[in-house]
C-alpha positions in Angstrom: 24.2 40.0 -49.5 23.0 36.6 -48.4 24.3 33.6 -46.7 22.6 30.8 -44.9 19.3 32.4 -44.8 16.1 30.8 -43.6 13.3 31.3 -46.1 9.6 31.0 -45.2 7.8 29.5 -48.2 4.1 29.8 -49.0 2.7 27.3 -51.4 -0.8 28.0 -52.7 -3.3 26.9 -55.1 -6.6 28.9 -55.6 -9.5 28.1 -57.9 -9.5 30.0 -61.1 -13.0 31.4 -60.5 -13.9 33.6 -58.8 -10.7 35.6 -59.7 -11.2 38.2 -56.8 -9.3 36.0 -54.2 -6.3 35.5 -56.7 -6.1 39.3 -57.3 -6.3 40.0 -53.6 -3.7 37.3 -52.8 -1.4 38.7 -55.4 -1.7 42.2 -54.3 -0.8 41.3 -50.7 2.1 39.2 -51.9 3.5 42.2 -53.9 3.1 44.4 -50.8 5.2 41.9 -48.9 8.0 41.9 -51.6 7.9 38.1 -52.1 10.3 36.3 -54.5 8.4 34.2 -56.8 10.0 30.6 -57.0 7.4 29.0 -59.3 3.8 29.6 -59.9 2.1 28.9 -56.5 5.3 29.2 -54.5 6.7 32.4 -53.0 9.6 33.0 -50.4 10.6 35.7 -48.0 13.5 35.7 -45.5 12.2 33.9 -42.4 11.4 35.9 -39.3 8.4 36.0 -37.0 6.8 38.7 -39.1 7.0 37.1 -42.5 6.0 33.7 -41.1 3.0 35.3 -39.4 2.0 37.1 -42.7 2.2 33.8 -44.6 0.2 31.9 -42.0 -2.5 34.6 -42.3 -2.3 34.4 -46.1 -2.6 30.5 -46.0 -5.7 30.8 -44.0 -7.2 33.3 -46.5 -6.4 31.0 -49.3 -8.1 28.0 -47.5 -11.1 30.4 -46.6 -11.3 31.1 -50.3 -11.5 27.5 -51.3 -8.1 26.9 -52.1 -5.0 25.0 -50.5 -2.0 26.6 -49.0 0.8 25.7 -46.7 3.8 27.6 -45.2 7.2 26.0 -44.8 10.6 27.0 -43.5 13.6 26.1 -45.6 17.1 26.9 -46.9 18.1 27.3 -50.6 19.9 24.2 -51.7 23.0 26.2 -52.7 24.6 29.6 -52.0 24.0 30.4 -55.7 20.4 29.8 -55.5 20.1 32.1 -52.4 22.1 34.7 -54.0 19.8 34.6 -57.0 16.8 35.1 -54.8 18.3 38.0 -52.7 19.5 39.7 -56.0 15.9 39.5 -57.5 14.5 40.9 -54.4 17.0 43.7 -54.2 16.6 44.6 -57.9 12.8 44.8 -57.5 13.1 47.5 -54.9 16.2 49.3 -56.5 13.9 50.5 -59.3 11.3 52.0 -56.9 14.3 53.7 -54.9 15.6 55.1 -58.4 12.1 56.5 -59.0 12.1 58.2 -55.6 15.7 59.6 -56.3 14.4 61.1 -59.8 11.4 62.6 -58.2 13.3 64.4 -55.5 15.9 65.6 -57.9 13.2 67.0 -60.2 11.5 68.7 -57.4 14.6 70.5 -56.3 14.2 72.5 -59.5 10.8 73.8 -58.6 10.4 77.0 -56.7 6.9 75.9 -55.3 7.5 75.2 -51.7 4.1 73.8 -51.0 4.4 71.3 -53.7 8.0 70.4 -52.4 6.7 69.9 -48.9 4.0 67.6 -49.9 6.3 65.7 -52.1 8.7 65.3 -49.2 5.9 63.8 -47.0 4.9 61.5 -50.0 8.5 60.3 -50.6 9.2 59.6 -47.0 5.9 57.5 -46.8 7.1 55.7 -49.9 10.6 55.1 -48.4 9.0 53.5 -45.2 6.5 51.4 -47.4 9.5 50.1 -49.5 11.8 49.8 -46.5 9.3 47.4 -45.0 9.9 44.8 -47.7 13.4 45.6 -48.4 15.3 42.6 -47.1 18.6 43.0 -49.1 19.0 46.6 -49.6 20.6 47.8 -52.6 22.9 50.8 -53.0 20.0 52.7 -54.3 18.4 52.9 -50.9 20.9 55.2 -49.6 20.9 57.3 -52.7 17.2 57.6 -52.4 17.2 58.6 -48.7 19.9 61.2 -49.3 18.0 62.7 -52.2 14.8 63.1 -50.1 16.7 64.5 -47.1 18.5 67.2 -49.6 15.0 67.9 -50.8 13.5 68.3 -47.3 16.7 70.6 -46.3 16.4 72.8 -49.5 12.7 73.2 -48.8 13.4 74.4 -45.2 16.2 76.6 -46.6 13.6 78.2 -48.9 11.1 78.6 -46.3 13.8 80.7 -44.2 14.6 82.7 -47.3 11.0 83.7 -47.9 10.4 84.9 -44.4 
């Protein structure tokens, strides 16, 4: 799963009031799929994209009256690195399970319009999750297969209705 991964870290401290910058920052961090190390310190596997995102967030924290910095580092041990990777994989695994459950439930419906909408929505969700899925769990492939099975069944139902 992991092994000698460079991590980009964002350390930050924001004033308690107003609370809006803290909420905005937390939402952006969640969207990126960060691993929380401790309060005010988050990590992502280092690449140009994640470093750039953290640099932008660091600037936003400073503009909101806080302090922030970005760092590139390695975990002190393979065990620590694996723990981070497992936490990140588990976070997206739950979302993949939800997508799979939705796709399976939609297979039971005969409403092709609802099926088509759901396929589109689930594909968008898969892309959104995939953007922050740095350590893909097995649930990823299961979810992709379930959505494609739903898409294929929808096409087949369209053909049978014509």
